[in-house]
N, C-alpha and C positions, 0 to 999 in steps of 0.2 A: 278225197281227191289226192292222188299221189304226185309228188314232184318228180320231174324227169331226171334229176341229178341229185347226188349227195351234196350236202352243204358242208364243205370241207372246213371252213373257219369255225363254224358253229360246233361241229363235232370235236374239233381240237379244244375249244373252250370248255365243252362239257366233259371232256375226258380227264381233266385235271382234278381228281378227287382227293389228292393228298393235302394234309394241312399246309397252308401257305403263309409263311412269314415274309412280309413285304419289306425289303430294304431297298426298294427301287421306287421310281415314280409310278403312279401318281401319289400325291401326298395324303390322300384320304386313308391309305393303308388297308383298304377293304378290297382286296384284289378282285375276286370273282372273275367276271369277264373283262373287267377294265384293267387290262395288263399292258405291258410294254413289250419291247423286243427282248424276249427271254430265250433260254436255250431250247424250249419246246415250242415256241411260237414261230415267228417269221419276221422278215424285215421288209416293209413296204417299199423302201427305197431300192432294194435289191432282192426281190422275192425269189426263194428257191423251194419253199415248202407249201403250206396250205394256201397262202395268198397266191402263189404262182398257179396252183391247181385251180383255185377259184377264178382267177383271171382267164385261164384257158377255157374254162367252161362258159364264162360269161361272153367271151369273144365268139365262141361257137354258137351260142344262143342268138347273139346279135348279128351273126354273119360277118364278123370283122377279122382282119388279120391279127390285130392285137387289141386287147382291152386293158385299161389301167383303172383300178378302183380308186375312188377319191373320197376323202372324209372332209373336204373343204367346200363342198357344194359344187354346182356347175360352174361357178365363177372361176375356180382354179383350172377347170378343164378348158374354158374359153381362153384363159390367159395362156395355157400350155399350147393350144392350137395356134394362137397368134405368134407365140415365141417360135414354134416349129416353122412357121412361114418365114419369120425373120432369119432363122438359121439356114433356110433354103435360099436366102438372098432376096426375098420378096419384101418390098417396103410400102406398097400401096394396096389397100384393101377396101373393096366396096361393100357397104352394108346399109340396110334400111335406116331411115332417119329415126324410126321408133324402135330401134334395137334396145335390148336390155343394157343398163348402164355398164355392165361388166365388159361389153364389147368396146365401148368408147373409152372406158378407163384403161383397158388393156392396150389399146392403140396408143394412148397417151403415155403410159408407163414404158412401153417398148419402143417409142419413137417411130411408130408406123403412121403413115398418112392415111386418114380415113376419107373415103369418097362416099358421101351420103347419097342414098337412093331416095328420091322423092316418093312419098306415100300419101294417099288420100286419108281423110279423117272424117268419115261420114257413117255414123256419128262417133265412131271410135277408130283408133289407128288400124288401117287396112294393110294387107300385104301389097308389096309393090307389083306393078304390072311388068310383063316381060319387056315391053318397050323401055320402061324406066330402068330395068336391070341392064339391058343392052347399052343404054346411054352411059350409065355409071361405069360399066365394066370397061368401056373404052379408055378410061383414065386410071384403071386399076390392074393389078396383076393377080388378084384373087378375089373370090366372092364369098361372103359370109351371110347366110340367110337364117331366119328364125323359122323353125318348122316342128310342130305347129306353134302358133303364137299364143299369147295369153288369153285370147278370145276364141281359140279353137279353130282358127283358119290356117290354111296352108299356102305357101307360095307356089308358083308354077314350077314344081320340082323337076319334072321330066325335061321341060324346055330349058330350064336353067342349067341342068346337068349336061344336056347336049351342047348348049352354047359354050360352057366352060371347056368341054372336051374338044370342041372345034378350035378354040383359042389356046389350048394347052395351059389353062389356068385352073388351079385347084378350087374346088367347091367345099366350103366348110358349112356345117349346119349346127346352129344352137338349138338342140332338141331338148332343152331343159324341161319342157312340159310334154314330152312325147315318149318317155321311156316305156310306157305301156303298149306302144305300137310295135314293138319288136315282133317279127314274124308276120307282119301285115304289109300290104302293098305301099302304104304311106310312110313306112319307117325310114328315118333319116339315112340309115346304113345302106339303103338301096340306091342312093344317089351320090353320097358325099365321099370325098377322100379322107376327111376327118369329121367327127361329130361328137357331141357331148350329150349325155342324158342326165337329167336330174331325177335319179331313181326315187328320191324321197317325195317328189311332188305327186306322182301318180302310180307308184308301186309301194308295197308295204316295207319301206326302208326307213330308218331313223333319219331325222333332220340332218342335213349336210351330206347324206349319202348320195354319191353320184358315180359316173363312170365316163371316161373319154376313150374314143376308139380311133383306130386307123384302118383304112380299108385295103391298103396294099403295103408291100414291104418297104418301099421308099419312105412313105410317111410314117410307118411304124418305127423306123429307125430314128427319124427326126423327132417324133413324139416321145419316144423313150428317153431321149436326151433332154427334151424341154420339160416334161412333166415333173421330173424330180426337182426342178428349180422353182416350181410353182405350187408345191403342196407342203404341208407341214411335215416336220421330222418327228412329230409325236402323234401318230395317227391313233384314232379310237378303234379298238378291236370290235366293240359292239356295233359300231357303224359299219365297219368292213363286213362283218358277218351278216348284217341286215341287207347290205347291197347284194351280196351273193344270193341270199335267200329270196330277195325281191325278184331277181331275174328268173328264179326257178319256181316262182309262185304260179299256179295255174291260172289260165284265163277264166273270166266269169261271163260267159256268153249270155246267160239268162239276164244278168244285170245290164249288159250292153243293150239288149233288146228293150228292156224296161226303161232304160234311160232315154233311148231314142223315141220311144212312145210317149214318155213324159214331156219331152221337148215339144212334140206336136200338140199335145193336149194343153200345155200351158202357153202355147204360142210364143215359145222362147225363140231367141235369135237362131237363124239357120247357120249351123257350122258343121264341119266334117269330123269333129272329135267328140265321141260319146261321153268323155269324162268331164266336159265343160258345159255346164248348164247356165246359159246367160239370159237373164230375164230383165226386160226393160221396165223400170218403175219411174223413170224421169223425175219429175218434181216430187214424187212420193218416195224417192229412194231412201232418204234418211229415216223417214218414219217406218218404212218397211223393214229396214235393217234393225231398228230399235225394237220393233214388234217381235221379230224373230229372236233376237238376243235375249229378250225378256223370257223367252220360252226355251232357252238353252240351245238355240240353233244359230250357228255362226258361219256365214258365207266366207269365201276366200277374200273377196274385196268388193268395195263399193266405189265406183268411179264417178259418182254423182248422177249418173243416168241409169246404170245397170248394176244389178247384183250378180256376182259370179259365184256359182256353187261348183266346187271341184269334187268329182267322184273318183273312185278307184276300184280295183277288183275286190277290195275289202269292204266297200259300202254294202250295207244290208238292204234287202228289198223292203223290209219293214221301215227302215230309216227313210228310204225313198218315198214310201207311201205317206209317212208323217210329213215330210217336206212338202209333198204335193198338197196335202190337206191344208197346211198353213198358207202356202202361196196362193191358193184359190180364194182365201179370205181377204186378200190384200188388194186395195185399189191401185190402178196404174195411173201415172201422171204423164205429162208431156215431156218427151225427150228433146233436149235443146243443146246444140253445140255451136257456139259462135264461129263464124268463118275466120281462120287465122289471118292476120294482117302483118306483112313484113314492113320493117322500117330501116332507116339508114343507121348502121351501127356507129357509135361514137368511139372515142379513145378512153375517156375517163369513165369510171364506174362508181356506183355507190349502193350501199344497202339501205333499202327503204322499207317501212312497214307495209305489209300486204294491204292494209286498208287504204293506203295512199298510192298503191301501185297501178291501179287501172289506168290504161292509156300510155304507160311508160313502156320502154323497149327492154325486153328481157336480155340480160347479159350472160346468163348461164342456165343450162337446162335444169328444169325442176319438175317434180311430179309427185304422184301418190305412191306409197310403199305399203303393200304391193299394189300394182305389178312391177313397179320400178322401171317404167318406161316414161319418156317425157310427156307431161301434160302441156308444157310450154317449151318450145324450142328456142335456142339462142337466136336473137334477131327478130322475134315475133313480138307484136304488141300484146300487152297483158290485158285481157278482157276482164270486165267486172265479174263475170261468171266464173272465170278461171281463178281469180284472186279469192273469191268467196269459197270456192271448192277447196283450195289449198288451206284456207283459214279454218274450215270446218273439219278437215281430215285429221284423224288421230295420229297418222304416221305419214311423213313426207321425206323426200330427199332433195338436195340442192338449195334448201333454205337455211337460214341461220337465225335462231331465236325469233321466229315469226317475221323475219325480214327476207326480202328477195333482192337479188343483185340486178341492177338496171344500168343501162348506159345513160350517161349524162349527155343530153342533147342541147345543141346551141339553140338559143331562142331566136 
């Protein structure tokens, strides 16, 4: 299969055949592809050579006015979009309650007011309804949605885009899990003024490889100013080259068909993203994950009820068949998510061990990592099931040494 474009950064790295004595960073002094801003390379903060040409190609592939390659993951792209809003005079942003923590962290760091959009949780975080989006947008000047989300579902993109256009409010999309959708009807760039792709999540790019885009000249100018403030001054050339390569990698339509067929055969959760295979194991989830890992098969995440398996155009059909054979051997348990209960937030807070947290009122969002979206929202009662899930998880966020922040409530 041939790629549609030359990979400019990769060609530059491969062309340097001369002996290379490194008296520059990085400190390992084994230059190879891991170079810095040298006379023959380029400068990510002000690209004029191979990086500029790569960004032009990626913008064309994505249907964008401008593309900016990132080596700091989608998080830096989310923060750059939010900073672009602030530089345009916008201070209030509506986003779903179960947005990735980078959205909420960005608003906090930039002094933006977040207007949370209510979302159902049955049995995992769902996309907000159009009515919920409308209600939140009344108190905001911009809208930021996740498309697709970590479970392979999409918000009402066409309706949200039309709503934002009618109200002259920009639409931003966190497409961290949707880079593989470029060229399709569901791609973020068909709807948003600015969007970010996590190329490393669903395309063949190195970890931290991403890109952020502007759809028109106005936001391209704002984003060009903001993105240089939100990314490293020491970018990785291997990551840059891999992002360019990832967008030029051919589609794998045979795999897409096989993945969708496998979802039906396994009775996986119904979603609209072929790269996300979500299988309900419920009370058998931990045992299913352990069974797979013992056989060298590692899912993306275990949320206590579901195992998520991420695919990409690089997934092999043989690998998919092996996964199918293993999953068919595993029993399914009961899926259970307690209904969240809100409480009256106090003033004082305290860190308490998770084993003592059930029934207490959560004072700071926390959850599993990945997918790095809240399991418990601030102001919710901590259920026994949620506390146990956090205790059993190998990786979490929002906790401190096995303790959770709670509000002190008056007796």
